[in-house]
N, C-alpha and C positions, 0 to 999 in steps of 0.2 A: 238166849241165841235159837236154842235148837226147839223151844215152842216152837217160834215161829217160822221154822226152817220150810215147810209145807205153803206157807200164804200168797195168796196171789201177788202181794207186792215182790217179798224177794224171789220167786222165781220169775218173774216177769222183767225183772232189772238184770236177770243172768246170774244166778246164784252163784254160780262155780266160779264165772269169771269176779264177783263180788268178792269172793272169799281171796282170791289172789290178790287183787287189788288192796283190802286190807292188810294181809301180809308182806306188800311192799309198802304200805305206809310206815308199820311196825319197823322194816330195815330202814328207810326214811329217818324215823325218830333214832334209831338204834347207832345212824352214822354219825351223826352228830357227836356223840360218846366218843364214838372210831376217833373219828376228829381232832378230837380235843385231847385225847390220851396222848400218853408218850410214845414218841414213833421207835417201833422196834420191827426187825427185820420178820418176824411173824407178820404183824398188823397189815403190814405194806403189801403181804399177797394178796393179805388177805381180803194142729192145722201142719199141710207139709210147712216144714220150714224154707226162707230162702236156704241156699248154699252159703256155709261161712259163719253162719249165725246160731249154731247149734250148741250144746255144752261143751261137747267133745272139740269141736272149730274152734271155739274161743279159746279154748286150755292150749290147744296144738298152737294157734297164731301167736298167744300170748309168751308161750314158750320159745317158740321157733325166733321170737325179735328179740326176747331175751338171752336166746343162746348165741345170738349174732354176736352182741358185747360181749357175752362171756367165753368167748372161743377169742376174740380180739383181746380182751385183756390177759389170757392165760397166754398167747402169743408175744403179749407185751412181756409180760414176768420173765418168759424165757430169753427174749431178746437183751431187756435191762433188768437186771439179777435185783430184787427189793435189795433197801439197804437205807442207811442213815447218815446223814454227815454235818454236821458243825458249820453255821456262818455264823459270823461277826457282824452285825450291824452295828456294833460300837468297839472301843477298846476294852469297853467295860462290860459287854455285855456275850454273853454265846448261846446261842440255840439251835438248839436240834430239833434239826427235819427230815423228813426222808426224802431220800433220793432221788426225788423223780422231777427230770425237765417236764416244765409249765407247759410246755408244746406236746409232750406227752399226754399231758394230762387233761388239754383243752380237746387233744383225738377222740377220747373218749365221751366227753359230753357234747362234741359235734355230733356224735349218734343220737343222743338224746335228744338236741335241738333236732335235729330230724324229725323225729319224730312226732315232738310236740308239735311243731309243723302244724305236719302233713295232720295230726289228727284234729288242732286248730281249721285249718281249711275242710275238711270234712266236715265239723262243726257248722263252718258257715254253709256247706254248701245242705246241711240237711237241715237247715233252721223252720223251715219249712213244712218240715213233716209232720204229721198229726200228732197232738201233744201228748198222746197216749203213748206211743212209741219207745219206749225202752227208753226214759227219760233222755231226749236227744237235748231237751233245751240244757239241764241241769248239767250235762256234759260240755254243751258248750260255754257256760256260765265258767266252767271248772278250766277249760283251755285257755280260755281269751285271761283270766286272772295269772293261771301259771306262764304264761306268754311273760305279765310283768314283771313277775316274781324274778325271774331269769334274767331279763333287759336290765332289770335294776343291779343283779348280781354283777351284770358285765361290767356295768360303770363302776362300781364299789370295787372290783378284781382289778381291774387295768388303770382305774384311776387313781390307786394306792400306789403304786408304784413296786416297791420290795417290802409293804408293810405287811409281814407276814399274819399281825395279830387281826389284821379291820379283813384281810382277805381269809383265813378261817375263819373269823367270823359270821363274815359275810355270808359264804358259803354254808355253813353250819341252817345259822336264818332262811336260806332262800330252801335248802332241801327240808327242812323241817316246815317252812310256811307251803310247800308245794305237796307234804304229806294232811297238812291240816284245810287247805284247798280243796284239796278231792275230797279229804273229810266232810266237810259242808254241803259242799256242793252236789255231791253226790248221793252220800250215804244219810245225808240229816234228811232230807223231804220223808225218806221211807222209814226210816224210826219215826220220822212225828206222827206218818198214815199208821204203821203197824200200834203206838202205842195211845194216840191221842183221837185218830178218826179211823176208827177200827169199821164203820159202816163206809169207808171208801174201799176197803180191804177187800172187794168181793169181784168177781166176774160179771162182767155183761151179757145177757140173752144169748149172744152168737159167743158166747165164751172165747173169745181170742182178747180180749184186750180187758186192760183194768180201769176199772173206775177212777177219772181222776178230778172229777167235780160231784 
C-alpha cells in the first residue's frame, strides 16, 4: 500500500480521509465480535483548494463529528453506569445481557442516522458534479446502499419484539454490511485502477484532475 501512497488515484480520493475510513471499517468489523461476546462491565464502556476540503480540514471535521458522539457516549456512561443483567425469556432459559435501556441505545444510533441522511442528501445534490471530482458517484452509491441496510435493520429490530438473538444478529450484520458497502463502493474502484488500469493513474495536462476514462 505504501508503494502507491503518492499515486494520483490515492491523492485524488483524499488520502488521509481514506485512511480514517479504512480504520472505521475495521472498527465496524471488530464491533461484531464485541456484540456477540460475553457482556462485562468493561466491555459495555467500552491549485488553491476550496475551503474545508484540504486533508487537514477533512481530518478535523471527521474528528469533530466523531467527537460529538464520543462526548455523548461518555455522558451516557456517567449517567447510566455500565453493567450486566439476567433476563429470563422462559423458565428454563437465562440470558446475560448488557444493562442498557433500548431507548438509550437508539439515541446513539439516531446521531449516526442523521449523518447518513445528511450524506445521502448531499450525494443526491452533487450527483451532476463532473465524474472526476473526488468519486462523487461512488460515495452516492455507498450512501444509498447504507440507507437500505439500516432501514432493513430497523424492521428486524422492532419487528422481532424481545428476541435478543435476532436483534443482536441483525445489528452485527448491519454494521458489517455498512463496512462492506463502503469498502466495495469507495475503495474497490481505486484499487482496480491502481492494480489493473495503471494507464488511468495519471493526471491530465491541466494537472488538476485524474483521468477516469
